[in-house]
C-alpha positions in Angstrom: 120.3 63.3 81.1 122.1 62.6 77.8 125.8 61.7 77.8 126.6 65.0 76.0 125.8 66.9 79.2 127.5 64.7 81.8 130.6 66.9 81.8 130.4 70.6 81.0 133.0 72.5 79.0 133.9 74.5 82.2 134.4 71.4 84.3 136.5 69.8 81.5 138.8 72.8 81.5 139.1 72.7 85.3 140.5 69.2 85.2 143.7 70.5 83.6 144.5 67.1 82.0 145.2 68.6 78.6 147.2 71.7 79.6 150.2 71.2 77.4 148.5 69.9 74.3 146.9 73.1 73.0 143.5 73.2 74.6 142.8 76.5 73.0 143.0 75.0 69.5 140.7 72.1 70.6 138.1 74.5 71.9 138.3 76.6 68.6 137.9 73.5 66.6 134.9 72.3 68.5 133.4 75.8 68.2 133.8 75.7 64.4 132.3 72.3 64.3 129.2 73.6 66.1 128.6 75.7 62.9 128.2 72.5 60.9 125.3 71.3 63.0 126.5 71.2 66.5 124.1 69.3 68.7 123.3 68.8 72.2 121.8 65.4 72.8 122.5 61.8 71.7 119.3 59.8 71.8 116.6 59.9 69.2 112.9 59.7 70.0 110.1 61.9 71.4 108.7 62.4 74.8 105.1 62.7 76.0 106.0 64.6 79.1 105.8 67.9 77.3 102.5 69.4 78.3 101.0 72.5 79.8 104.4 73.5 81.2 105.9 74.1 77.7 107.1 77.6 76.8 109.1 78.9 73.8 110.8 82.2 73.6 111.5 83.5 70.1 114.1 86.3 69.5 113.4 88.2 66.2 116.4 90.4 65.5 116.3 93.2 62.9 119.9 93.6 62.0 121.3 97.0 60.8 119.4 99.3 63.2 115.7 99.6 62.3 114.4 103.2 62.1 111.6 102.8 64.7 110.9 106.5 64.6 109.0 105.5 61.5 107.4 102.4 63.1 105.6 104.1 66.0 104.4 107.5 64.8 102.7 110.3 66.7 99.6 111.3 64.7 97.4 114.5 64.5 96.2 115.3 68.0 99.4 114.0 69.6 101.4 117.0 71.0 104.5 115.7 69.2 102.8 115.0 65.8 103.9 118.4 64.3 107.5 118.0 65.4 107.5 114.6 63.8 106.5 116.0 60.4 108.7 119.1 60.6 111.9 117.3 61.8 111.6 114.1 59.9 110.7 116.1 56.8 111.5 114.1 53.6 111.6 110.8 55.5 108.4 111.3 57.4 105.2 109.3 56.9 102.0 111.4 56.4 100.5 111.4 59.9 97.5 113.8 59.4 99.4 117.0 60.1 98.8 119.6 57.4 102.1 120.7 55.8 102.2 123.0 52.8 104.9 121.0 51.1 104.7 117.4 52.6 101.1 117.0 53.2 98.8 119.9 52.2 95.7 117.7 52.4 96.4 116.5 55.9 96.4 112.8 54.9 97.1 110.1 57.6 98.7 107.0 56.0 99.4 105.3 59.4 97.5 102.5 61.0 95.9 104.1 64.0 96.4 102.3 67.4 94.9 103.1 70.8 97.1 103.9 73.8 96.0 104.7 77.3 98.0 107.9 77.5 100.3 110.2 75.4 98.6 109.4 72.1 97.3 109.2 69.5 99.8 107.0 67.6 99.9 105.2 64.3 102.0 102.4 62.9 103.9 102.5 59.6 101.5 101.8 56.7 103.3 98.6 55.9 102.5 97.1 59.3 98.9 96.0 58.5 99.1 92.6 60.3 100.9 94.0 63.4 98.3 96.7 63.7 95.5 94.2 63.6 97.2 92.0 66.2 97.8 95.1 68.3 94.0 95.8 68.2 93.4 92.1 69.2 95.7 92.6 72.3 98.3 90.2 70.8 101.1 92.8 70.4 102.6 95.3 72.8 105.2 97.9 72.1 107.9 98.8 74.5 109.2 102.3 73.8 112.7 103.8 74.0 114.6 100.6 74.8 118.4 100.4 74.4 121.7 99.3 75.8 122.6 101.0 79.0 125.5 100.5 81.5 123.8 102.8 84.1 120.7 104.9 84.2 121.5 107.8 81.9 120.1 111.2 81.3 120.9 114.2 79.2 122.3 115.8 82.4 124.7 113.0 83.4 125.6 111.7 79.9 129.2 113.1 80.1 129.9 111.8 83.6 128.2 108.4 83.7 129.6 105.1 82.3 128.3 104.6 78.8 127.9 101.4 76.8 131.1 100.3 75.1 131.5 101.7 71.5 128.1 103.4 71.5 126.6 103.7 68.0 128.8 101.0 66.6 126.8 98.2 64.8 128.8 95.2 66.0 129.2 96.4 69.6 125.6 97.3 70.0 124.4 94.0 68.5 126.7 92.2 70.9 125.4 94.3 73.9 121.7 93.7 73.0 122.4 89.9 72.9 124.5 89.8 76.0 122.6 92.5 78.0 126.0 93.6 79.5 126.9 96.9 78.0 130.0 97.9 80.0 132.2 94.7 79.7 133.7 92.6 76.9 131.4 90.0 75.5 131.6 86.5 77.1 128.1 85.1 76.5 124.6 85.8 75.4 121.8 86.0 77.9 120.0 83.2 76.1 123.0 81.0 76.6 123.1 81.9 80.3 119.4 80.9 80.7 120.2 77.6 79.1 123.3 77.0 81.2 121.4 77.5 84.4 118.1 75.8 83.6 118.4 73.3 80.7 119.0 70.2 82.8 116.4 71.2 85.4 113.7 72.2 82.9 114.5 69.6 80.1 115.2 66.3 81.8 114.0 64.4 78.8 115.7 66.5 76.2 116.4 65.1 72.8 118.1 68.2 71.3 119.5 71.5 72.3 117.4 74.1 74.2 118.9 76.7 71.9 117.8 76.4 68.2 118.8 79.0 65.6 117.2 79.4 62.2 119.7 82.1 61.3 123.1 80.6 61.9 125.5 81.1 64.7 124.7 84.1 66.9 125.9 85.9 70.0 122.5 85.6 71.8 123.1 81.8 72.2 126.9 81.7 72.3 129.3 81.4 75.1 127.7 78.8 77.3 127.9 75.1 77.9 124.7 74.3 75.9 125.6 74.7 72.2 123.1 76.1 69.8 121.7 73.8 67.1 121.3 75.3 63.6 118.4 74.5 61.3 117.7 75.9 57.9 114.4 77.4 56.7 113.6 73.9 55.3 114.4 72.2 58.6 117.5 70.2 59.7 120.8 70.7 58.0 121.8 67.6 56.0 125.3 66.4 55.1 126.2 67.8 51.7 126.7 65.8 48.5 124.1 63.1 49.2 121.2 64.6 47.5 118.2 66.3 49.0 117.4 64.7 52.2 119.8 61.9 51.3 117.7 61.0 48.2 120.9 59.8 46.4 122.1 57.7 49.2 119.1 56.2 51.1 116.0 54.2 50.0 112.6 55.2 51.3 112.8 52.7 54.1 116.1 54.3 55.3 118.4 51.6 54.0 121.5 52.5 52.0 121.3 52.4 48.3 123.7 50.1 46.6 125.4 52.9 44.5 128.6 54.8 45.2 126.7 57.6 47.1 125.0 55.1 49.3 128.2 53.2 50.0 130.0 56.5 50.8 127.4 57.5 53.3 127.4 54.0 54.9 131.2 54.2 55.2 131.1 57.7 56.7 128.5 56.7 59.3 130.5 53.6 60.3 133.6 55.8 60.8 131.5 58.2 62.9 130.7 55.4 65.2 134.3 54.4 66.0 136.0 55.6 69.1 139.3 57.3 68.4 142.4 57.4 70.6 143.2 61.0 69.5 141.1 63.6 71.3 140.6 65.8 68.3 139.6 62.9 66.0 137.1 61.6 68.6 135.7 65.0 69.2 135.1 65.6 65.5 133.4 62.3 65.0 131.2 62.8 68.1 130.0 66.2 66.8 129.2 64.9 63.4 127.5 61.8 64.9 125.3 63.9 67.2 124.5 66.2 64.3 123.1 63.3 62.3 121.1 62.2 65.4 119.7 65.7 66.0 118.9 65.9 62.3 116.7 62.9 62.7 114.9 64.4 65.7 114.4 67.8 64.0 113.2 66.1 60.8 110.7 64.1 62.8 109.5 67.2 64.6 109.1 69.1 61.4 106.6 66.6 60.1 104.2 66.8 63.1 102.3 69.8 61.9 101.3 67.9 58.7 100.0 65.0 60.9 97.8 67.5 62.7 96.3 68.6 59.5 98.1 71.9 59.5 99.3 73.3 56.1 101.9 76.0 57.1 102.9 76.4 53.5 99.4 77.6 52.6 99.3 79.8 55.7 102.5 81.5 54.7 101.4 81.9 51.1 98.1 83.4 52.3 100.0 86.1 54.2 102.4 86.7 51.2 105.3 85.5 53.5 107.8 84.1 51.1 111.3 85.4 51.9 114.1 84.6 54.3 112.7 85.8 57.6 109.3 84.2 56.7 110.9 80.9 56.1 113.0 81.1 59.3 109.8 81.6 61.3 108.1 78.8 59.4 110.9 76.5 60.5 110.4 77.6 64.1 106.6 77.1 63.8 107.2 73.5 62.6 109.5 72.8 65.5 107.0 74.2 68.1 104.4 71.9 66.6 106.8 69.0 66.9 108.0 70.0 70.4 107.4 66.5 71.9 109.9 65.1 69.5 112.5 67.6 70.8 111.7 66.7 74.4 112.1 70.1 75.9 109.7 71.9 78.2 111.6 75.2 77.5 112.9 76.1 74.1 114.6 79.3 72.8 114.7 80.1 69.1 116.6 82.8 67.2 115.6 84.4 63.9 117.5 87.2 62.2 116.9 89.5 59.2 119.2 92.1 57.8 118.9 95.2 55.6 117.9 97.9 58.1 121.1 99.9 57.9 119.3 102.6 55.8 121.8 105.5 55.5 120.4 106.1 52.1 117.1 105.6 50.3 115.1 104.9 53.4 111.9 105.9 51.6 112.5 103.1 49.1 113.8 100.5 51.5 112.1 100.7 54.8 108.6 100.1 53.6 109.6 96.9 51.8 111.5 95.6 54.8 108.6 96.3 57.1 106.1 94.6 54.7 108.3 91.5 54.6 108.5 91.5 58.4 104.7 92.2 58.8 103.8 89.3 56.5 106.1 86.9 58.3 105.0 87.8 61.8 101.4 87.7 60.6 101.8 84.1 59.3 103.7 83.0 62.4 101.1 84.4 64.7 98.3 82.7 62.8 100.2 79.5 62.8 100.4 79.5 66.6 96.7 80.0 66.9 96.0 77.4 64.3 98.3 75.0 66.2 96.4 75.6 69.4 93.1 75.0 67.8 94.3 71.8 66.1 95.7 70.3 69.3 92.6 71.2 71.3 90.5 69.3 68.7 92.9 66.4 68.9 92.5 66.4 72.7 88.8 66.5 72.5 89.0 63.6 70.0 91.1 61.6 72.5 94.2 61.4 70.4 96.4 63.9 72.3 96.8 65.1 75.9 98.1 68.4 77.2 97.5 70.4 74.0 99.5 73.5 73.1 98.0 76.8 73.9 98.5 80.2 72.2 100.0 81.7 75.3 102.9 79.3 75.4 105.0 81.2 72.8 106.3 84.8 73.1 108.2 86.5 70.3 110.2 89.6 71.0 111.8 91.9 68.6 115.2 93.6 68.9 117.6 95.6 66.7 121.0 97.2 66.9 119.7 100.6 67.7 117.3 103.3 66.5 118.3 105.9 63.9 118.7 109.7 64.0 115.5 111.7 64.3 116.5 114.1 61.4 117.5 112.8 58.0 120.9 113.2 56.4 119.6 114.7 53.2 116.8 116.9 51.9 116.4 114.9 48.8 113.6 112.3 49.3 115.2 110.0 46.7 118.5 109.6 48.5 117.8 110.6 52.2 118.5 108.2 55.0 119.0 108.2 58.7 122.1 107.4 60.7 123.1 105.5 63.8 121.3 106.5 67.0 120.3 104.7 70.3 117.0 104.1 72.0 114.2 102.7 69.9 110.8 100.9 70.1 110.4 97.1 70.3 107.4 94.9 70.0 106.4 91.7 71.7 103.9 89.1 70.4 101.9 86.3 71.8 98.9 85.1 73.8 100.6 85.8 77.1 101.3 89.4 76.1 99.3 92.2 77.7 98.8 93.7 74.3 97.1 96.7 72.8 99.3 99.0 74.9 102.5 101.0 74.8 105.0 100.3 77.7 108.1 102.0 78.9 108.5 105.7 78.6 108.0 107.5 75.3 110.9 110.0 74.5 110.6 113.8 73.9 111.0 114.1 70.1 113.2 117.1 70.0 116.7 117.7 68.9 118.5 119.1 71.9 115.7 118.1 74.2 115.8 116.1 77.4 115.8 112.8 75.6 118.5 113.7 73.2 122.2 113.0 73.6 124.0 116.3 74.1 125.9 118.3 71.5 123.5 118.5 68.6 123.3 114.9 67.6 120.3 115.1 65.3 118.1 113.3 67.7 119.6 110.2 69.3 117.3 109.2 72.2 118.8 108.2 75.4 117.1 104.9 76.4 114.7 105.0 79.3 114.3 101.2 79.4 117.6 99.2 79.5 117.9 96.0 77.5 118.5 94.3 80.9 115.0 95.4 82.1 113.3 94.4 78.9 115.0 91.0 78.8 114.4 90.3 82.5 110.6 90.6 82.0 110.9 88.0 79.2 113.0 85.8 81.4 110.5 86.0 84.3 107.7 84.8 81.9 110.0 82.0 80.8 110.4 80.8 84.4 113.4 82.6 85.9 112.2 83.9 89.4 112.5 87.6 89.9 114.9 88.6 92.6 116.7 85.3 92.4 120.4 84.7 92.2 119.7 83.1 88.8 118.1 86.3 87.6 121.1 88.3 88.8 123.5 85.9 87.2 121.7 86.1 83.8 121.5 90.0 84.1 124.3 91.1 86.4 123.6 94.9 85.9 119.9 94.6 86.4 120.1 96.0 90.0 121.3 99.3 88.7 118.0 100.1 87.1 114.4 100.5 88.4 112.9 97.1 89.2 111.1 96.0 86.0 108.6 93.9 87.8 107.0 96.7 89.6 104.5 99.2 88.2 106.9 102.1 88.4 109.0 100.9 85.4 105.8 100.4 83.3 107.0 97.1 81.9 104.0 94.9 82.6 103.7 93.6 79.1 103.9 90.0 80.2 
């Protein structure tokens, strides 16, 4: 166990030794330092113990509230297909239903997908790769998921406890990431998993169990295991020393004999001093560990190239060139270099914005989904290529315990769905507004893909799935975030029915058991 984990933040506070010296300011200072590159471990070097027990969980968050009514679409032959065309009107995707104004020829622009019941359905025309992956049983959809404090229906909506600040972006993001919808935020469920299991699962850890490619986030905040930030290009370097310290370091790692090299040399010497003042010592410790973690992450990021994998070409082949694509590429590189990180369990976070489409949804959503689809397609291909490359290395005798495609699961989440009916009759300006339950997808070799899970809502304003009082179609979730996340946590290694599971998801017992057939959540 590294020195950075010998005393937890909670135990430190319990000692009471700093009560009169402004401990709140200290904690706030350290929290801000985490944003620089806060790190979790102190020793550099890889470990060969990471083998068949490795698992990585990747959270892909679509910020702004993705309109998933236009992601999973009932098509002609589905009893709800005509309602889709009529109610969605100018923001609808042509789904094969004949409409004199919107679709007189009955064209179907969606990608058809097979479901065992309640179909047929199609995916948005921008989701070409995800549709193909669904057909290969690599993707599953979980329908009508959302934040819930208690099981809620149209009948008990006005009497049951509801999520705090329902339909608010910031609050619903927080509740998705914490899974606790009826209390103020204290921590994310990813952070609680790491608090309970990091030391047990990752005895040879060289860096944090929590790695974000999208900056500080609530999914990983609030626990004793700090999140470590990387950029799309890899580790975050100290500024003003050139790209990857090119202005300060020689190719062999020695300091250059110029002002920049001397400045870095002096800074690193200062970082190695012990300071009598608690804040000074805390600051230097954080920066020192950040540099050490930077070395580990940089080493890990180079492993894929050593295996003969060219992720840049893979991403180019999929047209995956923007922010979310680069974040997923950084995650792929770190999974390839997992032995350098030394963790048997790793949680990653990726975030993309732009989904708050109150206007011009016809002009915006397609491009956003194309970007997402390209990025997800490239990442999925990279995981399969990594598995093939490591299997070949094992056969060649140069690697043991190779990576397998079923060791990574990616799950998608978003603030909330959007209203069923648009806010304008003008196709050039129409958008949709804040709603509630939406559809999420899960990707990976362990996924029981090619199927729709959960319970699909009744697509009718004023229907049984709608929030009362004429809300333009805001579906009351039939699957709670708690249930969705608990299935992911079980796959990751948290035993169902355990005290650990109830600690991570304290409201889970209020809902149908997600691990039995009745909940229809067997996607993993």
